[in-house]
PyMOL Python script that loads the backbone (N, CA, C, O; Angstrom):
from pymol import cmd

cmd.read_pdbstr("""\
ATOM      1  N   MET A   1       3.182  -6.322  -6.273  1.00  0.00           N
ATOM      2  CA  MET A   1       2.064  -6.851  -6.529  1.00  0.00           C
ATOM      3  C   MET A   1       0.918  -5.780  -5.859  1.00  0.00           C
ATOM      4  O   MET A   1       0.076  -6.277  -5.111  1.00  0.00           O
ATOM      5  N   SER A   2       0.886  -4.555  -6.079  1.00  0.00           N
ATOM      6  CA  SER A   2      -0.632  -3.966  -5.728  1.00  0.00           C
ATOM      7  C   SER A   2      -1.560  -4.590  -6.455  1.00  0.00           C
ATOM      8  O   SER A   2      -2.760  -4.436  -6.228  1.00  0.00           O
ATOM      9  N   GLN A   3      -1.045  -5.443  -7.510  1.00  0.00           N
ATOM     10  CA  GLN A   3      -2.635  -5.583  -8.344  1.00  0.00           C
ATOM     11  C   GLN A   3      -3.331  -6.597  -7.749  1.00  0.00           C
ATOM     12  O   GLN A   3      -4.541  -6.745  -7.920  1.00  0.00           O
ATOM     13  N   THR A   4      -2.471  -7.504  -6.872  1.00  0.00           N
ATOM     14  CA  THR A   4      -2.897  -8.757  -5.680  1.00  0.00           C
ATOM     15  C   THR A   4      -2.783  -8.469  -4.649  1.00  0.00           C
ATOM     16  O   THR A   4      -2.208  -7.532  -4.095  1.00  0.00           O
ATOM     17  N   LYS A   5      -3.634  -9.707  -4.149  1.00  0.00           N
ATOM     18  CA  LYS A   5      -3.686  -9.450  -2.239  1.00  0.00           C
ATOM     19  C   LYS A   5      -3.257 -11.174  -2.077  1.00  0.00           C
ATOM     20  O   LYS A   5      -3.735 -12.151  -2.653  1.00  0.00           O
ATOM     21  N   ARG A   6      -1.948 -11.057  -0.848  1.00  0.00           N
ATOM     22  CA  ARG A   6      -1.788 -11.988  -0.646  1.00  0.00           C
ATOM     23  C   ARG A   6      -3.002 -12.838   0.334  1.00  0.00           C
ATOM     24  O   ARG A   6      -3.571 -12.544   1.385  1.00  0.00           O
ATOM     25  N   ILE A   7      -3.059 -13.901  -0.494  1.00  0.00           N
ATOM     26  CA  ILE A   7      -4.537 -14.926   1.233  1.00  0.00           C
ATOM     27  C   ILE A   7      -3.778 -16.203   2.234  1.00  0.00           C
ATOM     28  O   ILE A   7      -4.178 -16.717   3.278  1.00  0.00           O
ATOM     29  N   TYR A   8      -2.950 -16.365   1.698  1.00  0.00           N
ATOM     30  CA  TYR A   8      -1.735 -17.122   2.562  1.00  0.00           C
ATOM     31  C   TYR A   8      -0.291 -17.252   2.601  1.00  0.00           C
ATOM     32  O   TYR A   8       0.481 -16.821   1.745  1.00  0.00           O
ATOM     33  N   THR A   9       0.012 -17.874   3.653  1.00  0.00           N
ATOM     34  CA  THR A   9       1.850 -17.716   3.855  1.00  0.00           C
ATOM     35  C   THR A   9       1.531 -18.834   5.312  1.00  0.00           C
ATOM     36  O   THR A   9       0.920 -18.704   6.373  1.00  0.00           O
ATOM     37  N   GLY A  10       2.537 -20.240   4.471  1.00  0.00           N
ATOM     38  CA  GLY A  10       2.443 -21.223   5.555  1.00  0.00           C
ATOM     39  C   GLY A  10       3.374 -22.071   4.946  1.00  0.00           C
ATOM     40  O   GLY A  10       3.939 -21.712   3.913  1.00  0.00           O
ATOM     41  N   PRO A  11       3.510 -22.728   5.262  1.00  0.00           N
ATOM     42  CA  PRO A  11       3.815 -24.218   5.010  1.00  0.00           C
ATOM     43  C   PRO A  11       3.393 -24.713   4.160  1.00  0.00           C
ATOM     44  O   PRO A  11       2.187 -24.956   4.203  1.00  0.00           O
ATOM     45  N   THR A  12       4.473 -25.262   2.505  1.00  0.00           N
ATOM     46  CA  THR A  12       4.570 -25.338   1.311  1.00  0.00           C
ATOM     47  C   THR A  12       3.062 -26.085   0.706  1.00  0.00           C
ATOM     48  O   THR A  12       2.288 -25.620  -0.131  1.00  0.00           O
ATOM     49  N   LEU A  13       2.969 -27.454   1.491  1.00  0.00           N
ATOM     50  CA  LEU A  13       1.366 -28.868   1.209  1.00  0.00           C
ATOM     51  C   LEU A  13       1.099 -28.454   1.656  1.00  0.00           C
ATOM     52  O   LEU A  13       0.999 -29.280   2.564  1.00  0.00           O
ATOM     53  N   ILE A  14       0.597 -27.281   2.203  1.00  0.00           N
ATOM     54  CA  ILE A  14      -0.881 -26.623   2.302  1.00  0.00           C
ATOM     55  C   ILE A  14      -1.043 -25.520   1.643  1.00  0.00           C
ATOM     56  O   ILE A  14      -2.088 -24.886   1.496  1.00  0.00           O
ATOM     57  N   ALA A  15       0.112 -25.266   1.202  1.00  0.00           N
ATOM     58  CA  ALA A  15      -0.060 -24.099   0.214  1.00  0.00           C
ATOM     59  C   ALA A  15      -0.566 -25.076  -1.278  1.00  0.00           C
ATOM     60  O   ALA A  15      -1.320 -25.015  -2.249  1.00  0.00           O
ATOM     61  N   LYS A  16      -0.120 -25.461  -0.995  1.00  0.00           N
ATOM     62  CA  LYS A  16      -0.547 -26.515  -3.006  1.00  0.00           C
ATOM     63  C   LYS A  16      -1.757 -27.062  -2.579  1.00  0.00           C
ATOM     64  O   LYS A  16      -2.404 -27.200  -3.617  1.00  0.00           O
ATOM     65  N   GLY A  17      -2.402 -27.438  -1.675  1.00  0.00           N
ATOM     66  CA  GLY A  17      -3.688 -27.987  -1.481  1.00  0.00           C
ATOM     67  C   GLY A  17      -4.891 -26.811  -1.450  1.00  0.00           C
ATOM     68  O   GLY A  17      -6.120 -26.870  -1.449  1.00  0.00           O
ATOM     69  N   LEU A  18      -3.692 -25.467  -1.421  1.00  0.00           N
ATOM     70  CA  LEU A  18      -4.855 -24.135  -1.523  1.00  0.00           C
ATOM     71  C   LEU A  18      -4.995 -23.841  -2.865  1.00  0.00           C
ATOM     72  O   LEU A  18      -5.907 -23.436  -3.585  1.00  0.00           O
ATOM     73  N   VAL A  19      -4.249 -24.045  -2.952  1.00  0.00           N
ATOM     74  CA  VAL A  19      -4.060 -23.902  -5.056  1.00  0.00           C
ATOM     75  C   VAL A  19      -4.794 -24.345  -5.522  1.00  0.00           C
ATOM     76  O   VAL A  19      -5.710 -23.779  -6.118  1.00  0.00           O
ATOM     77  N   ALA A  20      -4.593 -25.747  -5.374  1.00  0.00           N
ATOM     78  CA  ALA A  20      -5.577 -26.806  -6.176  1.00  0.00           C
ATOM     79  C   ALA A  20      -7.230 -26.275  -6.416  1.00  0.00           C
ATOM     80  O   ALA A  20      -8.027 -26.158  -7.348  1.00  0.00           O
ATOM     81  N   ARG A  21      -7.163 -26.018  -4.769  1.00  0.00           N
ATOM     82  CA  ARG A  21      -9.039 -25.473  -4.338  1.00  0.00           C
ATOM     83  C   ARG A  21      -8.684 -24.417  -5.766  1.00  0.00           C
ATOM     84  O   ARG A  21      -9.024 -24.906  -6.843  1.00  0.00           O
ATOM     85  N   LEU A  22      -8.084 -23.134  -5.806  1.00  0.00           N
ATOM     86  CA  LEU A  22      -7.881 -22.135  -6.151  1.00  0.00           C
ATOM     87  C   LEU A  22      -8.260 -22.403  -7.911  1.00  0.00           C
ATOM     88  O   LEU A  22      -8.808 -21.669  -8.733  1.00  0.00           O
ATOM     89  N   ASN A  23      -7.694 -23.780  -8.017  1.00  0.00           N
ATOM     90  CA  ASN A  23      -8.042 -23.598  -9.615  1.00  0.00           C
ATOM     91  C   ASN A  23      -8.722 -24.519  -9.734  1.00  0.00           C
ATOM     92  O   ASN A  23      -8.598 -25.114 -10.805  1.00  0.00           O
ATOM     93  N   GLU A  24      -9.763 -25.085  -8.704  1.00  0.00           N
ATOM     94  CA  GLU A  24     -10.681 -26.018  -9.483  1.00  0.00           C
ATOM     95  C   GLU A  24     -12.094 -24.798  -9.246  1.00  0.00           C
ATOM     96  O   GLU A  24     -13.249 -25.193  -9.402  1.00  0.00           O
ATOM     97  N   ILE A  25     -11.840 -23.552  -8.921  1.00  0.00           N
ATOM     98  CA  ILE A  25     -13.121 -22.578  -8.887  1.00  0.00           C
ATOM     99  C   ILE A  25     -12.451 -21.948 -10.192  1.00  0.00           C
ATOM    100  O   ILE A  25     -13.061 -20.886 -10.311  1.00  0.00           O
ATOM    101  N   GLY A  26     -11.830 -22.000 -10.894  1.00  0.00           N
ATOM    102  CA  GLY A  26     -10.557 -21.210 -12.341  1.00  0.00           C
ATOM    103  C   GLY A  26      -9.708 -19.786 -11.921  1.00  0.00           C
ATOM    104  O   GLY A  26      -9.177 -18.962 -12.666  1.00  0.00           O
ATOM    105  N   ILE A  27      -9.788 -19.824 -10.514  1.00  0.00           N
ATOM    106  CA  ILE A  27      -8.791 -19.032 -10.164  1.00  0.00           C
ATOM    107  C   ILE A  27      -7.249 -19.678  -9.958  1.00  0.00           C
ATOM    108  O   ILE A  27      -7.033 -20.622  -9.198  1.00  0.00           O
ATOM    109  N   SER A  28      -5.968 -18.852 -10.954  1.00  0.00           N
ATOM    110  CA  SER A  28      -4.332 -19.100 -10.936  1.00  0.00           C
ATOM    111  C   SER A  28      -3.435 -18.628 -10.364  1.00  0.00           C
ATOM    112  O   SER A  28      -2.515 -18.003 -10.893  1.00  0.00           O
ATOM    113  N   PRO A  29      -3.631 -18.967  -8.635  1.00  0.00           N
ATOM    114  CA  PRO A  29      -2.755 -18.437  -7.928  1.00  0.00           C
ATOM    115  C   PRO A  29      -1.406 -18.119  -7.977  1.00  0.00           C
ATOM    116  O   PRO A  29      -0.859 -19.097  -8.487  1.00  0.00           O
ATOM    117  N   ILE A  30      -0.098 -16.781  -7.569  1.00  0.00           N
ATOM    118  CA  ILE A  30       0.451 -16.355  -7.929  1.00  0.00           C
ATOM    119  C   ILE A  30       1.151 -17.599  -6.451  1.00  0.00           C
ATOM    120  O   ILE A  30       0.470 -17.654  -5.427  1.00  0.00           O
ATOM    121  N   GLU A  31       2.335 -18.379  -6.525  1.00  0.00           N
ATOM    122  CA  GLU A  31       2.684 -18.784  -5.705  1.00  0.00           C
ATOM    123  C   GLU A  31       3.941 -18.672  -5.326  1.00  0.00           C
ATOM    124  O   GLU A  31       4.524 -19.691  -5.698  1.00  0.00           O
ATOM    125  N   ARG A  32       4.889 -17.727  -4.601  1.00  0.00           N
ATOM    126  CA  ARG A  32       5.831 -16.887  -3.772  1.00  0.00           C
ATOM    127  C   ARG A  32       6.265 -18.101  -2.939  1.00  0.00           C
ATOM    128  O   ARG A  32       5.583 -18.906  -2.306  1.00  0.00           O
ATOM    129  N   ASN A  33       7.962 -17.979  -3.166  1.00  0.00           N
ATOM    130  CA  ASN A  33       8.604 -18.879  -2.162  1.00  0.00           C
ATOM    131  C   ASN A  33      10.174 -18.286  -1.761  1.00  0.00           C
ATOM    132  O   ASN A  33      11.265 -18.832  -1.926  1.00  0.00           O
ATOM    133  N   ASP A  34      10.005 -17.619  -1.466  1.00  0.00           N
ATOM    134  CA  ASP A  34      11.453 -16.804  -1.193  1.00  0.00           C
ATOM    135  C   ASP A  34      12.729 -17.760  -0.958  1.00  0.00           C
ATOM    136  O   ASP A  34      13.617 -18.091  -1.744  1.00  0.00           O
ATOM    137  N   HIS A  35      12.544 -18.049   0.218  1.00  0.00           N
ATOM    138  CA  HIS A  35      13.795 -19.526   0.192  1.00  0.00           C
ATOM    139  C   HIS A  35      14.436 -19.930  -0.896  1.00  0.00           C
ATOM    140  O   HIS A  35      15.465 -19.419  -1.338  1.00  0.00           O
ATOM    141  N   ASP A  36      13.680 -21.115  -1.481  1.00  0.00           N
ATOM    142  CA  ASP A  36      13.992 -21.688  -2.677  1.00  0.00           C
ATOM    143  C   ASP A  36      14.222 -20.373  -3.989  1.00  0.00           C
ATOM    144  O   ASP A  36      14.426 -20.627  -5.176  1.00  0.00           O
ATOM    145  N   SER A  37      14.144 -19.309  -3.529  1.00  0.00           N
ATOM    146  CA  SER A  37      14.427 -18.960  -4.892  1.00  0.00           C
ATOM    147  C   SER A  37      15.861 -17.685  -4.521  1.00  0.00           C
ATOM    148  O   SER A  37      16.434 -16.844  -5.213  1.00  0.00           O
ATOM    149  N   SER A  38      15.997 -18.185  -2.910  1.00  0.00           N
ATOM    150  CA  SER A  38      16.982 -17.461  -2.627  1.00  0.00           C
ATOM    151  C   SER A  38      18.083 -18.508  -2.221  1.00  0.00           C
ATOM    152  O   SER A  38      19.160 -18.091  -1.795  1.00  0.00           O
ATOM    153  N   LEU A  39      17.818 -20.001  -2.353  1.00  0.00           N
ATOM    154  CA  LEU A  39      19.372 -20.526  -2.233  1.00  0.00           C
ATOM    155  C   LEU A  39      19.600 -21.003  -3.764  1.00  0.00           C
ATOM    156  O   LEU A  39      20.726 -21.498  -3.788  1.00  0.00           O
ATOM    157  N   ARG A  40      18.965 -21.073  -5.162  1.00  0.00           N
ATOM    158  CA  ARG A  40      18.859 -21.232  -6.323  1.00  0.00           C
ATOM    159  C   ARG A  40      20.205 -19.586  -6.789  1.00  0.00           C
ATOM    160  O   ARG A  40      21.160 -19.389  -7.540  1.00  0.00           O
ATOM    161  N   ALA A  41      19.858 -19.255  -6.343  1.00  0.00           N
ATOM    162  CA  ALA A  41      20.874 -17.579  -6.055  1.00  0.00           C
ATOM    163  C   ALA A  41      22.341 -17.722  -5.824  1.00  0.00           C
ATOM    164  O   ALA A  41      23.348 -17.356  -6.429  1.00  0.00           O
ATOM    165  N   GLY A  42      22.063 -18.480  -4.577  1.00  0.00           N
ATOM    166  CA  GLY A  42      23.711 -18.989  -3.957  1.00  0.00           C
ATOM    167  C   GLY A  42      23.401 -18.537  -2.214  1.00  0.00           C
ATOM    168  O   GLY A  42      24.342 -18.921  -1.520  1.00  0.00           O
ATOM    169  N   PHE A  43      22.366 -17.861  -1.444  1.00  0.00           N
ATOM    170  CA  PHE A  43      22.106 -17.037  -0.706  1.00  0.00           C
ATOM    171  C   PHE A  43      20.499 -17.347  -0.226  1.00  0.00           C
ATOM    172  O   PHE A  43      19.526 -17.377  -0.980  1.00  0.00           O
ATOM    173  N   THR A  44      20.504 -17.585   1.340  1.00  0.00           N
ATOM    174  CA  THR A  44      19.327 -17.763   2.131  1.00  0.00           C
ATOM    175  C   THR A  44      19.087 -16.635   3.386  1.00  0.00           C
ATOM    176  O   THR A  44      20.060 -16.128   3.944  1.00  0.00           O
ATOM    177  N   MET A  45      18.279 -16.438   3.608  1.00  0.00           N
ATOM    178  CA  MET A  45      17.822 -15.034   4.190  1.00  0.00           C
ATOM    179  C   MET A  45      16.251 -15.334   4.607  1.00  0.00           C
ATOM    180  O   MET A  45      15.582 -14.442   5.130  1.00  0.00           O
ATOM    181  N   SER A  46      15.774 -16.479   4.378  1.00  0.00           N
ATOM    182  CA  SER A  46      14.521 -16.750   4.371  1.00  0.00           C
ATOM    183  C   SER A  46      14.573 -18.081   5.667  1.00  0.00           C
ATOM    184  O   SER A  46      15.435 -18.688   6.303  1.00  0.00           O
ATOM    185  N   ILE A  47      12.648 -18.034   5.519  1.00  0.00           N
ATOM    186  CA  ILE A  47      12.270 -19.511   6.426  1.00  0.00           C
ATOM    187  C   ILE A  47      11.920 -20.511   5.399  1.00  0.00           C
ATOM    188  O   ILE A  47      11.369 -20.164   4.355  1.00  0.00           O
ATOM    189  N   ALA A  48      12.269 -21.946   5.700  1.00  0.00           N
ATOM    190  CA  ALA A  48      11.840 -22.799   4.678  1.00  0.00           C
ATOM    191  C   ALA A  48      11.208 -23.158   5.081  1.00  0.00           C
ATOM    192  O   ALA A  48      10.870 -22.962   6.249  1.00  0.00           O
ATOM    193  N   ASN A  49      10.529 -24.178   3.956  1.00  0.00           N
ATOM    194  CA  ASN A  49       8.968 -24.363   3.475  1.00  0.00           C
ATOM    195  C   ASN A  49       7.979 -23.031   4.198  1.00  0.00           C
ATOM    196  O   ASN A  49       7.331 -23.133   5.240  1.00  0.00           O
ATOM    197  N   GLN A  50       8.065 -21.998   3.462  1.00  0.00           N
ATOM    198  CA  GLN A  50       7.017 -21.011   3.638  1.00  0.00           C
ATOM    199  C   GLN A  50       6.900 -20.711   2.182  1.00  0.00           C
ATOM    200  O   GLN A  50       7.715 -20.180   1.427  1.00  0.00           O
ATOM    201  N   THR A  51       5.817 -21.128   1.980  1.00  0.00           N
ATOM    202  CA  THR A  51       4.905 -20.499   0.669  1.00  0.00           C
ATOM    203  C   THR A  51       4.040 -19.433   0.806  1.00  0.00           C
ATOM    204  O   THR A  51       3.184 -19.465   1.689  1.00  0.00           O
ATOM    205  N   MET A  52       4.148 -18.432   0.009  1.00  0.00           N
ATOM    206  CA  MET A  52       3.092 -17.533  -0.051  1.00  0.00           C
ATOM    207  C   MET A  52       2.076 -17.250  -1.262  1.00  0.00           C
ATOM    208  O   MET A  52       2.570 -16.757  -2.276  1.00  0.00           O
ATOM    209  N   ILE A  53       0.803 -17.501  -1.245  1.00  0.00           N
ATOM    210  CA  ILE A  53       0.145 -17.106  -2.184  1.00  0.00           C
ATOM    211  C   ILE A  53      -0.796 -16.228  -2.340  1.00  0.00           C
ATOM    212  O   ILE A  53      -1.564 -15.929  -1.426  1.00  0.00           O
ATOM    213  N   PHE A  54      -0.858 -15.554  -3.889  1.00  0.00           N
ATOM    214  CA  PHE A  54      -1.500 -13.714  -4.150  1.00  0.00           C
ATOM    215  C   PHE A  54      -2.436 -14.744  -4.921  1.00  0.00           C
ATOM    216  O   PHE A  54      -2.217 -15.930  -5.168  1.00  0.00           O
ATOM    217  N   ILE A  55      -3.566 -13.939  -5.238  1.00  0.00           N
ATOM    218  CA  ILE A  55      -4.442 -13.351  -6.482  1.00  0.00           C
ATOM    219  C   ILE A  55      -5.448 -12.507  -6.610  1.00  0.00           C
ATOM    220  O   ILE A  55      -6.473 -12.440  -5.932  1.00  0.00           O
ATOM    221  N   ARG A  56      -5.168 -11.972  -7.361  1.00  0.00           N
ATOM    222  CA  ARG A  56      -5.117 -10.872  -7.931  1.00  0.00           C
ATOM    223  C   ARG A  56      -7.114 -10.575  -7.382  1.00  0.00           C
ATOM    224  O   ARG A  56      -8.116 -11.268  -7.211  1.00  0.00           O
ATOM    225  N   ASN A  57      -6.642  -8.841  -7.289  1.00  0.00           N
ATOM    226  CA  ASN A  57      -7.714  -8.449  -6.283  1.00  0.00           C
ATOM    227  C   ASN A  57      -9.093  -8.376  -6.619  1.00  0.00           C
ATOM    228  O   ASN A  57      -9.941  -8.293  -5.731  1.00  0.00           O
ATOM    229  N   ASP A  58      -9.412  -8.401  -7.911  1.00  0.00           N
ATOM    230  CA  ASP A  58     -10.894  -8.358  -8.493  1.00  0.00           C
ATOM    231  C   ASP A  58     -11.274 -10.011  -8.328  1.00  0.00           C
ATOM    232  O   ASP A  58     -12.494 -10.125  -8.447  1.00  0.00           O
ATOM    233  N   GLU A  59     -10.669 -11.228  -8.111  1.00  0.00           N
ATOM    234  CA  GLU A  59     -11.063 -12.723  -7.476  1.00  0.00           C
ATOM    235  C   GLU A  59     -10.967 -12.521  -6.339  1.00  0.00           C
ATOM    236  O   GLU A  59     -10.962 -13.690  -5.953  1.00  0.00           O
ATOM    237  N   VAL A  60     -10.865 -11.811  -5.269  1.00  0.00           N
ATOM    238  CA  VAL A  60     -10.934 -11.975  -3.827  1.00  0.00           C
ATOM    239  C   VAL A  60     -12.459 -12.486  -3.558  1.00  0.00           C
ATOM    240  O   VAL A  60     -12.779 -13.614  -3.181  1.00  0.00           O
ATOM    241  N   ASP A  61     -13.149 -11.613  -3.784  1.00  0.00           N
ATOM    242  CA  ASP A  61     -14.478 -12.208  -3.608  1.00  0.00           C
ATOM    243  C   ASP A  61     -15.010 -13.803  -4.728  1.00  0.00           C
ATOM    244  O   ASP A  61     -15.521 -14.859  -4.356  1.00  0.00           O
ATOM    245  N   LYS A  62     -14.857 -13.628  -5.263  1.00  0.00           N
ATOM    246  CA  LYS A  62     -14.919 -14.896  -5.918  1.00  0.00           C
ATOM    247  C   LYS A  62     -14.160 -16.391  -5.195  1.00  0.00           C
ATOM    248  O   LYS A  62     -14.912 -17.357  -5.064  1.00  0.00           O
ATOM    249  N   ALA A  63     -13.110 -16.498  -4.875  1.00  0.00           N
ATOM    250  CA  ALA A  63     -12.554 -17.449  -3.972  1.00  0.00           C
ATOM    251  C   ALA A  63     -12.391 -17.274  -2.511  1.00  0.00           C
ATOM    252  O   ALA A  63     -11.650 -18.116  -2.005  1.00  0.00           O
ATOM    253  N   GLN A  64     -12.962 -16.272  -1.590  1.00  0.00           N
ATOM    254  CA  GLN A  64     -13.535 -16.071  -0.399  1.00  0.00           C
ATOM    255  C   GLN A  64     -13.343 -17.202   0.342  1.00  0.00           C
ATOM    256  O   GLN A  64     -12.464 -17.796   0.966  1.00  0.00           O
ATOM    257  N   ALA A  65     -14.696 -17.292  -0.013  1.00  0.00           N
ATOM    258  CA  ALA A  65     -16.035 -18.662   0.259  1.00  0.00           C
ATOM    259  C   ALA A  65     -15.298 -20.376   0.576  1.00  0.00           C
ATOM    260  O   ALA A  65     -15.646 -21.274   1.342  1.00  0.00           O
ATOM    261  N   THR A  66     -13.592 -20.205  -0.910  1.00  0.00           N
ATOM    262  CA  THR A  66     -12.939 -21.359  -1.587  1.00  0.00           C
ATOM    263  C   THR A  66     -12.393 -21.332   0.010  1.00  0.00           C
ATOM    264  O   THR A  66     -12.891 -21.950   0.950  1.00  0.00           O
ATOM    265  N   ILE A  67     -11.246 -20.451   0.040  1.00  0.00           N
ATOM    266  CA  ILE A  67     -10.225 -19.692   1.363  1.00  0.00           C
ATOM    267  C   ILE A  67     -10.655 -20.429   2.906  1.00  0.00           C
ATOM    268  O   ILE A  67     -10.281 -21.421   3.531  1.00  0.00           O
ATOM    269  N   ASP A  68     -11.831 -19.136   3.145  1.00  0.00           N
ATOM    270  CA  ASP A  68     -12.063 -19.711   4.321  1.00  0.00           C
ATOM    271  C   ASP A  68     -12.194 -21.496   4.709  1.00  0.00           C
ATOM    272  O   ASP A  68     -11.567 -22.065   5.602  1.00  0.00           O
ATOM    273  N   GLU A  69     -13.206 -22.142   3.739  1.00  0.00           N
ATOM    274  CA  GLU A  69     -13.217 -23.420   3.831  1.00  0.00           C
ATOM    275  C   GLU A  69     -12.325 -24.133   4.117  1.00  0.00           C
ATOM    276  O   GLU A  69     -12.278 -24.914   5.067  1.00  0.00           O
ATOM    277  N   PHE A  70     -11.134 -23.826   2.918  1.00  0.00           N
ATOM    278  CA  PHE A  70     -10.058 -25.088   3.409  1.00  0.00           C
ATOM    279  C   PHE A  70      -9.221 -24.476   4.458  1.00  0.00           C
ATOM    280  O   PHE A  70      -8.209 -25.063   4.839  1.00  0.00           O
ATOM    281  N   LEU A  71      -9.620 -23.183   5.017  1.00  0.00           N
ATOM    282  CA  LEU A  71      -8.495 -22.799   6.464  1.00  0.00           C
ATOM    283  C   LEU A  71      -9.028 -23.801   7.325  1.00  0.00           C
ATOM    284  O   LEU A  71      -8.409 -24.803   7.682  1.00  0.00           O
ATOM    285  N   VAL A  72     -10.477 -23.431   7.727  1.00  0.00           N
ATOM    286  CA  VAL A  72     -11.391 -24.873   8.037  1.00  0.00           C
ATOM    287  C   VAL A  72     -10.664 -26.326   8.040  1.00  0.00           C
ATOM    288  O   VAL A  72     -10.029 -27.109   8.747  1.00  0.00           O
ATOM    289  N   GLU A  73     -10.949 -26.222   7.366  1.00  0.00           N
ATOM    290  CA  GLU A  73     -10.487 -28.188   7.283  1.00  0.00           C
ATOM    291  C   GLU A  73      -9.526 -28.041   7.900  1.00  0.00           C
ATOM    292  O   GLU A  73      -9.556 -28.526   9.031  1.00  0.00           O
ATOM    293  N   ILE A  74      -8.414 -27.414   7.521  1.00  0.00           N
ATOM    294  CA  ILE A  74      -7.012 -27.716   8.325  1.00  0.00           C
ATOM    295  C   ILE A  74      -6.879 -27.392   9.477  1.00  0.00           C
ATOM    296  O   ILE A  74      -6.036 -27.644  10.338  1.00  0.00           O
ATOM    297  N   GLY A  75      -7.673 -26.876   9.445  1.00  0.00           N
ATOM    298  CA  GLY A  75      -7.726 -26.507  11.018  1.00  0.00           C
ATOM    299  C   GLY A  75      -6.836 -25.200  11.425  1.00  0.00           C
ATOM    300  O   GLY A  75      -6.797 -24.820  12.595  1.00  0.00           O
TER     301      GLY A  75
END
""", "prot")
cmd.dss("prot")
cmd.show_as("cartoon", "prot")
cmd.util.cbc("prot")
cmd.orient("prot")
């Protein structure tokens, strides 16, 4: 994922809110939840309910104000 930047790691419900905000401005982020993936594979070695959000490097400038505003709102 060298062409992407991780912009958030945390609870899945909050991550979904950030994804919705990014979708509103035309950005489709990548969501990664290692815990769910490992459960499907038959082993678990990660923290439950943690989602990572990635966006393309060329979208960071466009997304930054939305990300900052969202993080302030959630406290």
